BALUM-840449 format. One line per 8 residues: number of its first residue (from 1); their letters; for each residue x, y, z of N, C-alpha, C. Coordinates in steps of 0.2 Angstrom, whole numbers. Each point is the difference from the previous one (the first is absolute). Layout:
N
NUM> A> X/Y/Z/X/Y/Z/X/Y/Z  ...
//
This chain:
226
1> MINYLINL> 4/-6/0/-4/6/0/4/6/0  6/0/4/4/6/1/4/1/-7  2/-5/-3/4/0/-6/-5/3/-6  -6/-2/0/-5/2/-4/-1/7/0  -1/3/6/-1/7/1/6/4/-2  6/-3/1/6/4/-2/1/0/-7  -2/-5/-4/0/0/-7/-5/4/-3  -6/1/4/-5/4/-3/2/7/0
9> FFPKVCSG> 3/2/6/1/8/0/7/1/-2  5/-5/0/7/1/-3/1/-5/-5  -3/0/-5/1/-6/-5/7/0/-3  3/-6/-1/6/-1/-2/1/1/-8  5/4/-2/0/1/-7/7/-2/-3  0/-2/-6/6/-2/-3/6/5/0  6/-2/2/5/5/0/3/3/-6  -2/-4/-6/2/2/-6/-5/5/-4
17> CQSLLLQN> -7/-2/0/-5/4/-4/-5/3/5  0/-1/6/-5/3/5/-7/-3/-1  -1/-5/-4/-6/-3/0/-2/-5/6  -6/-1/2/-1/-4/6/2/-7/-1  3/-3/5/2/-7/0/-5/-4/2  0/-6/-4/-5/-5/2/2/-4/6  -4/-4/2/1/-4/7/6/-4/-1  2/-3/-5/6/-4/-1/6/3/-2
25> ETVFCTSC> 0/7/-1/6/4/-3/3/3/6  7/0/0/4/3/5/5/6/-3  -1/6/2/5/5/-2/-1/2/-7  0/-5/-5/-1/2/-7/-6/-4/-3  -4/3/-4/-5/-3/-4/3/-5/-5  -4/-5/-2/2/-5/-5/2/3/-6  -3/6/-2/2/3/-7/7/3/1  1/4/5/7/3/1/5/-6/1
33> RHEMPLTQ> -1/-5/3/5/-5/1/2/-3/-6  -5/-1/-5/2/-3/-7/3/6/-4  -1/6/2/3/5/-4/7/3/2  2/-3/6/7/2/3/5/-1/-6  4/6/0/5/0/-6/7/-4/3  -1/-7/0/6/-4/2/6/1/-4  6/1/3/6/0/-5/3/-7/-2  -1/-5/4/3/-6/-1/7/0/0
41> YHLDSKNE> 3/5/3/7/1/0/4/-6/3  -3/-3/5/3/-6/4/1/-6/-5  -3/0/-6/2/-5/-5/5/2/-5  3/6/1/5/2/-5/6/2/4  6/-3/-1/6/1/4/3/7/-3  -2/2/-5/3/6/-3/-6/6/0  -4/0/4/-5/5/0/2/7/2  -5/5/-1/2/7/0/3/2/7
49> AVKKFYGK> -3/-4/6/3/2/6/7/-2/1  2/-6/-3/6/-3/1/5/5/-4  -2/3/-6/4/4/-4/2/7/4  -4/2/4/1/6/4/7/0/4  2/-7/2/6/0/4/6/-2/-4  0/-1/-6/5/-2/-4/6/5/1  6/-3/2/6/4/1/0/4/6  -5/-1/5/-1/4/6/1/-4/6
57> IDIQFASA> -4/-5/1/1/-5/5/-2/-7/-2  3/-5/3/-1/-7/-1/-7/-2/3  -5/-1/-4/-6/-2/3/-2/-7/-2  -3/-4/4/-1/-7/-2/-7/-1/-4  -5/4/2/-6/0/-3/-4/7/1  -3/2/-5/-4/6/1/-6/0/-4  -6/2/3/-6/-1/-3/-5/5/3  -6/2/-4/-5/4/3/-7/-4/-2
65> FLYFNKKG> -5/1/4/-6/-4/-1/-4/3/-6  -1/7/1/-5/3/-5/4/6/-3  -3/2/-6/2/6/-3/-4/6/3  4/6/1/-3/6/3/-1/5/-5  -6/2/-2/-1/6/-5/-3/5/4  1/7/-2/-3/5/3/-7/0/-1  -4/1/5/-8/1/0/-3/-7/-2  4/-6/1/-2/-6/-1/-2/-4/6
73> MVQELIHN> -3/-6/0/-3/-3/5/6/-2/6  6/-1/-2/5/-2/4/2/6/4  0/6/-3/2/6/4/-6/2/5  -6/-2/-1/-5/1/5/1/-5/5  2/-6/-1/1/-5/5/6/2/5  5/2/-3/6/2/4/-2/7/4  -3/4/-3/-2/6/3/-5/-2/7  -4/-4/-1/-5/-2/5/4/-4/6
81> LKYKGHQE> 5/-4/-2/5/-3/4/4/5/4  3/4/-4/5/4/3/-3/6/4  -5/3/-2/-3/6/3/-6/0/4  -4/-6/-1/-7/0/2/0/-6/5  6/-4/2/0/-5/5/-3/-6/-2  -1/-1/-6/-3/-7/-3/5/-5/0  3/-2/5/6/-5/0/-2/-7/-2  -7/-1/0/-2/-7/-3/2/-1/-7
89> IGTVLGNW> 1/6/-4/2/-1/-7/7/-3/0  4/2/4/7/-3/0/0/-8/1  -4/-2/5/-1/-7/2/-3/-4/-6  -5/3/-3/-3/-4/-6/5/-1/-6  4/6/-1/5/0/-6/5/-5/2  3/1/6/5/-5/3/-1/-7/-1  -6/-2/3/-3/-7/-1/0/-2/-7  -3/4/-4/0/-2/-7/7/-1/-3
97> YAEDLKEL> 4/5/1/7/-1/-4/4/-5/3  -1/-1/7/4/-6/3/-2/-6/-3  -6/-2/-2/-2/-6/-4/4/0/-6  0/5/-4/4/0/-6/7/-1/0  3/3/5/7/0/1/2/-7/3  -4/-4/4/2/-6/2/0/-6/-5  -3/2/-6/1/-5/-6/7/0/-3  4/5/2/7/1/-3/4/-5/4
105> QFEIPFDA> 5/-2/-3/5/-4/4/7/5/1  0/3/6/6/5/1/6/-4/1  6/1/-3/6/-3/2/2/1/7  -1/6/2/2/2/7/-6/3/3  -3/-4/5/-6/2/3/0/6/4  -5/4/1/0/6/4/0/-2/7  4/4/4/0/-2/7/-4/5/4  -1/6/-2/-4/5/3/-3/5/-4
113> VIPVPLHK> -6/3/1/-3/6/-4/2/6/4  2/5/-4/2/6/3/-4/6/-3  -4/3/4/-4/6/-3/5/6/-1  -1/4/-5/3/7/-1/-3/4/6  4/2/5/-2/3/6/-2/8/-1  -5/2/4/-1/7/1/4/3/5  2/6/0/3/4/5/-5/0/6  3/0/6/-4/0/6/-6/5/0
121> RKFKERGY> 3/6/-2/-5/6/0/-6/-1/-5  2/-3/-6/-5/-2/-5/-5/-5/2  3/-5/4/-4/-5/3/-5/3/5  2/4/4/-4/3/5/-6/4/-4  2/4/-5/-5/4/-4/-5/-5/-3  2/-5/-3/-5/-4/-4/-3/-6/5  4/-2/5/-3/-5/4/2/-7/-2  2/-1/-6/2/-7/-2/4/1/-6
129> NQVTTFGR> 4/-6/-2/4/0/-6/-5/-4/-5  -1/3/-6/-4/-2/-5/2/-7/-3  6/-2/1/2/-6/-3/0/-6/5  -2/2/6/1/-6/5/-5/-6/-1  -6/2/-2/-5/-6/-1/2/-4/-6  2/3/-5/2/-3/-6/6/-4/2  5/2/3/6/-3/2/-1/-6/5  -5/1/5/-1/-6/4/-4/-5/-4
137> AIADGFQI> -4/1/-4/-4/-5/-4/5/-4/-4  5/4/-3/5/-4/-4/5/-4/5  1/2/5/4/-4/5/-4/-6/3  -6/1/1/-4/-6/2/-1/-5/-5  0/3/-7/-1/-5/-5/6/-4/-1  6/2/1/7/-3/0/2/-3/7  -4/1/5/1/-2/7/7/2/2  2/6/-1/6/3/2/-1/6/4
145> PFNEKLLF> 5/3/4/-1/5/4/-2/7/-4  -4/4/3/0/7/-2/3/4/5  6/3/-3/5/4/5/-1/8/-2  -3/3/5/0/8/-1/4/3/4  5/-3/3/5/3/5/7/1/-3  1/-5/-5/7/0/-3/2/6/-3  -4/2/-5/1/6/-4/-4/6/3  3/6/0/-3/6/2/2/6/-4
153> RKIYSKTQ> -5/5/1/2/6/-4/2/6/5  6/2/-2/4/5/4/-3/7/-1  -2/2/-6/-2/7/-1/-7/0/-2  -4/5/2/-7/2/-1/0/3/-7  -4/-2/-5/-1/3/-6/-7/1/-2  -2/5/-4/-7/1/-1/-2/-6/-5  -7/0/-1/-3/-5/-4/3/0/-7  1/-6/-3/3/0/-7/-5/1/-5
161> SKKNLLGR> -7/-1/1/-5/0/-5/0/7/-4  2/5/3/0/7/-3/6/2/-4  5/-4/1/7/1/-3/0/-3/-7  4/3/-5/1/-3/-6/6/-5/1  1/-4/-6/4/-5/1/7/2/2  3/5/-2/6/3/2/1/1/7  -6/4/2/0/1/8/0/-6/4  -3/-5/-2/-1/-6/4/7/-4/0
169> SENIENIF> 4/1/-4/7/-3/0/5/4/4  -1/6/1/5/4/3/0/-1/8  6/1/3/1/-1/7/-3/-6/3  0/-5/-3/-4/-6/3/5/-5/2  6/0/-3/5/-5/1/2/-2/7  0/5/5/3/-1/6/-6/1/6  -6/-1/-2/-5/1/5/-2/-6/4  2/-6/-2/-1/-6/3/6/-3/3
177> DVEFDESD> -1/-4/6/5/-4/3/-2/-6/3  4/-4/2/-2/-7/3/3/0/7  -4/-4/4/3/-2/7/-1/-8/0  6/-3/0/0/-7/-1/5/-4/5  -1/-6/1/5/-4/4/2/-6/-4  4/-5/2/2/-5/-3/-5/-5/-3  -6/0/3/-5/-4/-2/-3/2/-7  2/6/-2/-3/3/-6/5/-2/-6
185> HHKHFLIV> 6/-2/2/5/-1/-6/-3/-6/-5  3/1/-6/-2/-5/-5/-7/-2/-1  -4/5/0/-7/-1/-1/-2/4/-7  -6/-3/-2/-3/3/-6/-6/4/2  0/7/-1/-5/4/2/-4/2/-6  -7/0/1/-5/2/-5/-3/6/2  2/6/-3/-2/7/1/-7/0/-3  -5/3/4/-6/2/-3/-2/7/0
193> DDVFTTGA> -3/3/-5/-2/7/0/-7/1/-4  -2/6/0/-7/1/-3/1/1/-8  2/6/-2/1/1/-7/7/1/-2  2/-3/-5/7/0/-3/0/5/-6  5/5/1/0/5/-5/7/-1/-3  5/4/3/7/0/-3/4/-5/3  -2/-3/5/4/-6/4/5/3/5  0/7/0/5/3/5/-1/-2/7
201> TIEACSRA> -6/0/2/-2/-2/7/2/-7/2  -1/-5/-5/2/-7/1/7/-1/0  3/4/-5/8/0/0/3/2/6  -3/6/3/3/2/7/-1/-5/5  -6/-3/0/-1/-5/6/5/-6/-1  1/-2/-6/4/-6/-2/7/2/2  3/6/-1/6/1/2/1/0/7  -5/2/4/0/0/7/1/-7/2
209> LLKIPGAK> -5/-5/-2/0/-7/2/6/-3/-2  3/2/-6/7/-4/-2/6/2/4  -1/4/5/5/1/6/0/-6/4  -5/-4/0/0/-7/4/4/-5/-4  5/-3/3/4/-5/-3/-4/-6/-3  2/-1/-7/-4/-5/-3/-7/1/-2  -2/6/1/-7/1/-2/-2/0/-7  -6/-3/-2/-2/0/-7/-7/4/0
217> ISMICMAM> -1/3/-5/-6/5/-1/-5/-2/-6  -6/0/2/-6/-1/-5/-5/6/2  -4/1/-5/-6/5/1/-6/-1/-3  -5/2/3/-7/0/-4/-4/6/2  -4/3/-4/-4/5/1/-7/-1/-2  -5/3/4/-7/-1/-2/-1/2/-7  3/6/-3/-1/2/-6/6/4/-3  0/0/-7/6/3/-3/-3/6/-5
225> AH> 3/6/0/-2/5/-4/0/-2/-7  -5/1/-4/0/-3/-7/-2/5/-5
//
């Protein structure tokens, strides 16, 4: 009865198109789920995400789940996740992508999932890290730890969404660092983030993690600018 009243006065809507969700639908309507712009990058070892790191860092695996287009459905999803508190979007996308990724036979299995961290001030302002639910879902899918303590952001920076591509690449190289011990040596870390643009953020995170002896790096993002 209580759930009925909640749904009556606060009906659940699709995070992609804002249409009312049917009883058996969660977060996305069936139509939006079928129209998701999947990259299928995980099936291509020379995909566009991988190419971003050529000649920069040694990365074991790189992929993105969805294509991100301005004013498209994925932009709406990321906006609702990042600024409106709809963290369930990250969980659904993470569960979905984990199932796809588990079909691959990785030569070097992942040891831990590492989210791109927010600065403490930004975390306090927003109240959560928008990649946490996505990362936790991926970690649960692979049955590996989700480690949000290893990598941290030293410098507060304004949101990237209003910067141009050049601006996003500037002054980012030294804003991340790691706090590790011997138990973190020789591990394969899977970095997760929301939207992949120039690759500068992931590269900076990777360089910090590569301070750990024997570390190997992979990355996945919810979406890639297309």
